[in-house]
C-alpha positions, 0 to 999 in steps of 0.5 A, a space after each residue: 699620577 698623584 690624585 687627591 682625595 675627594 671630600 666623601 674619602 676624607 669622611 670615610 677615612 675620617 670616620 674610619 680612624 675615628 672608630 680605631 680610636 674610639 675604644 669604649 674604655 676611653 669613655 670612662 676617663 672623661 666621665 671620672 674626670 667630670 666627676 673629680 674636676 667638678 667645677 674645674 671641670 673645662 680646664 680639665 677636659 682642655 688638658 685631657 684633650 691635648 693628650 687624649 686628642 691633639 697628641 693622636 692627631 700629631 702622632 698620625 701626622 708624624 707617620 705620614 711626614 716621616 715616610 716610615 713604612 712602620 713604627 718599628 722603621 720610625 723608632 730604628 732611627 735611634 737605633 734598630 735595637 730601640 726600634 724593636 724594644 720600643 715598639 715591642 713595649 709599645 704594643 704590649 701596652 696597648 694590648 696585653 698589659 693595659 688597654 686589653 685587659 681594660 676591655 673586659 673590666 670595662 665591659 663588666 663594670 658597665 654591663 654586669 656590676 650594676 646587676 650584681 651584689 658588690 660582694 660578688 664582683 671578684 668571683 662575677 669579673 672571673 667568670 664574665 672574663 673567662 667567657 669574655 676572652 674565649 669569644 675573643 679567642 675564637 675570633 682572634 684565631 679566625 680573624 677576617 671581615 666579620 669583626 670589622 663588620 660588627 665593629 661598623 655597626 657598634 661604633 655608630 650605635 654606641 655614639 648614637 646612644 652616647 649622643 642621645 644621653 648627653 642631649 638628654 643630660 644637656 636638656 635635663 641636667 642631673 645636678 650642678 657641678 661640685 667643688 673640684 677634688 684632689 689635683 683638680 682643685 689647684 692644677 686642673 689643666 695639667 691633672 687632665 693632661 696627664 689623665 689623657 695618658 690613659 686613653 694610650 691613643 698617642 701610643 696607638 696613633 703611631 700604630 694606626 697612623 700606617 693603616 691610614 696612609 696605607 689607605 691614603 697611598 691605595 687611593 692613588 696619592 703618592 706625594 709624601 706631602 699630598 700624603 701628609 695633608 690627606 691625612 691632616 684633613 682626615 684626622 681632623 674629622 676624626 679628633 673633631 668626633 673624639 673631642 665632642 664626645 669627650 667634652 660631652 662625657 666630661 660634663 655628663 660625669 660633672 653634673 652626675 655627683 648630686 645624683 649618683 654620688 662620687 664613683 670609683 671608675 668612670 664605668 660606673 659613672 656611665 651605668 649610674 647616668 644611664 639608670 637615671 634617665 632610662 631606668 633598667 632599659 638604659 642600663 641593658 642597652 649601654 651593656 649590652 652595646 659596650 660589651 660588644 664594642 669592648 669585645 671587638 676591641 679586644 679582638 683587634 688588639 690581640 690579633 695586632 699583638 699577635 701578628 706583630 710578634 710572629 714577625 719577631 719570632 717566626 718560630 713560634 705561629 700566629 696561633 701560638 700567639 693569640 692563645 698566649 696573649 689571650 691567657 696573658 690578657 685575661 690574667 691581667 683583666 682579673 686584677 680589676 679596672 682600678 688596679 689596671 688603671 693604677 698600675 698602668 701610669 708608671 708604665 705610661 709616664 715613662 712611654 708617653 714622653 718617649 712617644 711625643 720625643 719620636 713625633 717631635 723628631 720625625 717633624 724636625 728630622 730635615 733640620 738637623 739632616 736626619 743625623 743618628 746621634 740627634 735621635 739617640 741624644 734626644 732619646 737618652 734626655 727624655 728617658 733619663 727624666 721620664 724614667 724617675 716620673 715612672 719610678 715617682 708614679 710606681 711608688 704613689 701606686 705601691 702607697 710609699 713615699 718614694 723609692 731611696 735611690 731616686 731621691 737625689 735625682 728627683 730633688 735635682 730635677 725638681 731644682 733645674 727643670 721647668 715643669 718637673 712638678 707637673 710631669 713635663 720636665 723631660 720636654 725642656 732638656 730634650 727640646 733645648 738639645 734639638 734646637 740646638 743641633 738644628 742651629 748647629 746644623 743650619 749654621 753649618 749648611 749655610 757655611 758649606 753653601 758660601 764656601 762652595 760659591 766662593 
C-alpha cells in the first residue's frame, strides 16, 4: 500500500534535512556577504539564496525524481567511469579538501581567535586542529548514535542562540548599512549567486537526497511521483529555515561594519557581533556551540568519505580510510580559513555547473527518452566552458593575470556566450543542446505514433 506522510512526519524530515545542510561553517558566508554588500545587501542575499538554498532544494527533488539509489548511479547515466569520477570528486570536495577542513578553521576563528593575540594565529590553529581532529578521529572510528544525538541537541541550540542574536540586532542595530564594496557595487546579485557556491550545499544535496528518499520509503511511500512530492514538502520546510537564518545573518553583517569594522572572514564577523551585544559571555557561548557543531559536522564528513571510498577500494578497511581522511583534512585545515575559501573557488567553478547539469538532466531525461548521448553531450558542453572558468578563478587566486593557454578560449567565450562574464556561460550551450534533443525526440515520437496508427 502506497502511504502518505503526515504533517508531523514532514516536520521531522524537514528539520532533519535542515540539520544536515546547516553546517556551522555555512554561517560565515552570509555574514561576510553582508559586510561587503552593505547597502546592496538585498540583491546580494537573493543571489546567495539562489545557489545556497534553492539549488540544494532542487538537488533533493532531482534525486527523488530520478529514482536513483545513489549519486554514482545517477551520474553513471553519462558513463560508468564518469559516475565514479564525479562522485569521488564531489565527496572529496565536501570532505577533506574544503568543507571538512573548514569546520576546524571556523571553530578556531569563532572560538579561539577572539582570546589570543593575532601573532599566534598559525601555531594556535595548528595546536587546536590537532586536538579537534584527534576527537574527530576517535568518534569516526566508532560511528554510532552518539554523534547523531549530539547533533540533534546542538543544531537547535545553535539556531536558538542565532535567533536571539538576530532579534536583538533587529531591535538595536549595530549601525547603518555602509556602501557596497568590490563586485557588490555593480553586480550584487551575480556576486551573491557565486558566493552561494561556497556553502557546497547543492553538491551535498545530491548525497543527502538519498538519505531523505530512503526515510520517505521507510514510511511506506513507494510511488516515484509520491516520493517526489513528499520530498518536496519536507524540502520546503528545510529551505525556509535556511533562508531565514541566511537572510538574518546577512543583514547582521551589513549593519556590523560601523561598530566592528571590515573583517577578513565571516567567522570574525560573528564573534565580533556576539562580543558587541553580550561581551565575553556571548563570545564564550557562541564559541562552545560552534566548536561542537563544527566537530559533529567534521565527524559526519569523515565517516561519509570513509564509507564511500571503502566501497570503491574494498581492499582497504574502513578504519584505514578514517585515518587517511582525518590526516588529510588536518593538513588542509592548517592552510587557514581564508586560503581554504580562496582555493576552493576554482574547483567549485568547475564542479557546480556539472552538478547543476546532472540535476537539469534528471528532470528532463524522460523528454529525450533517457538517451545516453544527450547526457554525454551536455556534460561535454558544460565542462568545456566551466573548465576555463575554473582556470580563470585559479589565476585570480594565485594573483596572476591569466594562464597563456586559456586566453584565446576565454576571449572566444566572452564574445559568443551570454552571461559568461557572470560565471554562467555554460548554461546557454548546454540548455540549447538539451532543448534541441527534446524537440528532436518528441517529433520522432509523434511521427512514430502516426506511422503506427496508419
